[in-house]
N, C-alpha and C positions, 0 to 999 in steps of 0.2 A: 543530635539526630542527623542522619545523612539525608541524601536527596536522591530522587530517581531522575535520570536524564533520558529523554527519548531522543535518539540520535538517528537521523536519516542517513542512508548510505546510497551511493550512486545506483541508478537503475540500469546502467550499462557503461557509461563513460566514466572512468576513474577520476578524470579531471574535475568532475562535479562534486567531489568530496571537499568540504569546507575546512579551512584552517581550524576553526573552532571545534568541529566534529573530531578532528584528529587529536586536538589537545584534550578534549573531554574524555575520549577513549583511553588516552595514555594515562590520564590522572585518575581514572575511576578505580575503585577497589575490585570491581568485578564487572564483566560484560556478559549480559544475557543475549544469546544468539539463537535465531530460529534454526539454523543449521550450522554447527560449528565447523564443518568442513568447508562450506561455502565462505563463511565469514573469516575462517582462518587464512584464506588466500588474500582477502582484503587487508587484514591486520598485518600480514607479512609484507605486503606491498608498501604499507605506510610505516613499517617498523614499529608496530604497536605490540608490546609484550604482555599486556594485561591478561590475566587469566579469564577464561570463558566457561560459562555453564550453558547447557542446552535449555532453551525455553521456547516451546512450540505449542501448537493447538492440542497436541495429544497429552501434554503433561502440565500445562499452565494451571489447571485447576488444583493440582497437587502441590505445586511449587510456590504459589503466591504467599501462603502463610509464612514459610521460611524466609522468603525474600523480604517481606515486611519486617520480620524480626531482625534481619541483618541491617536494614536501613535504620530502624529504631536504635540499633546498637552503635550507630555512627558511620556505617559504610555508605559510600556513594556508589550507586549502581547505575550502569548504562545499559539501555535496551536497544538492540538493533534487530532488523529483520534481514532477509536475504537481499532485498533491494527496496529502496524507497523509504517512506516514513512508517515506522511501526504503528500498528493499530488501524491502519487504512487497508482493509481487507487482509490484514496480517495480525498475528498475536500482539497483544499489548493493551487491549481495552480492560481486561479483567484486572491486570496489575495496576493500571492507572487508576481505575475506580477504587481499588483497595487502598491505594496511597491516599487518595482524596478523603476516603472514609476514615482514615487513621491520621488525618492532618499532617501528612507527609508532603513536602514540597515536590512538585513535578515540574521539570524544566524541559519543554519540548523545543529542540533546536529547529530553526527553519532549514529547509533543504529539499532534496530531490523527492518528487512524488510523480507518478506516471500521468495522472489524469489532468494535471494543470497544463503542461505543454500540449497535450493532445487537444484539450479544449481551446486553448489560445490559437493553435495552428488550424483549427477546423474552419474558422470563419463563421461558425454558428453563434447565435446570440449567447453571450457569456455574462451579461449583467445579472441574470437570474438563472440558476440551473440546479439540478438535483443529482446527487451521486448515489447510484444504486449498487455499485461494485458487482460482485458475482451474483447472479440470480440463483435461486434454489434449483438443485439438479432435477428433482422430480416433485416431491410433495411441496405444494405451495407455489410452484412456478406459475401455473395458470392463474391462480388467485392474484399473484403479484402483477402479472400482465394486465389483468382486468382492472386492477386498482390504478394502473398507470395509463390506461387506454385514453383517458381524456386529459392527460397531462400536456400542458402547452409549453412548459419550460424545456430547455435543452436537458436531455437525460444522458447520464454517463454510465456506461456499463463496462465491466471487465469480462472478457470472453476468451476462453482457451482457443488456440488456433484451430484445433481439429473439430471444434464445435461452432466455428464461425458461420459456415453456410447454413447450417440448421437454425442457428439463432437469427440470422438475417431473414430467413423464411418466416420465423415466428414474429419478427418485428413487422413484416408486411401484413401478416394475419391480424395482429392486434393493434398496430398503430397506423396502418394504411400504406399503400404503395407510393403515395406522393410525398411522403415526409422526407425531408433532407437528412442525410446521414454523413458522418465522417468516420473513417476507420484509420487507426494509427497502429504501427507496429515497429519494433526495433528502435524505440525512441532513444535518442542520444548516441546511438551506435552508428557505425559506418554506413549501414544499409537502411537507415531510418526511412520510413515510408508513411505518407499521409495522403489519404484520398477522400475528398468531399464531393458527393454527388447524390443522385437518386438511388434508392435501395437496389433496384433491379440491375442497374449498371455495375454495382459493386460486385455482383456475382461473377462478372466476366474478369474482374481484376484480381479477386481473391478466391 
């Protein structure tokens, strides 16, 4: 029986790719990629010739059964996303769960993920925190805010740039105007930016 490898990829700076990640991708029988065009550039840079199949949120329900069959037949398959660690606000959970249910070994390599450097850079308490990822767009958004309104731990959210100001206004509405906040963008890239301050002042910066 083969194995599923979960392989993190750089969130911006290609130097964050690990030696182990490159080796695993070169040795795998197949790479599952969120976007083969995006991942193709990464593989070309590191001279990785392994064949790729598309695996994303719109087809993962249909492809899991076939992938499980291939691993059971002896293939080692690597899963990557466009950036960061698969299954963290990216496709990967369904396949990982299916592997666990079928007693298939899953090997998640350590590597890049966006929220860890953002949390460490923030200066906010990081001994205990919760990761919320992307909030629901419409249905369930208010319910989630209300459930979190009394949360005292540091909360981590992913927010699209064009929705940042609206989301900050919602944070003030549900969490209060005096709660400390940190905003990070372009992590690991040339123009990386981290700002930690009061909510209202963040409006002037972003």
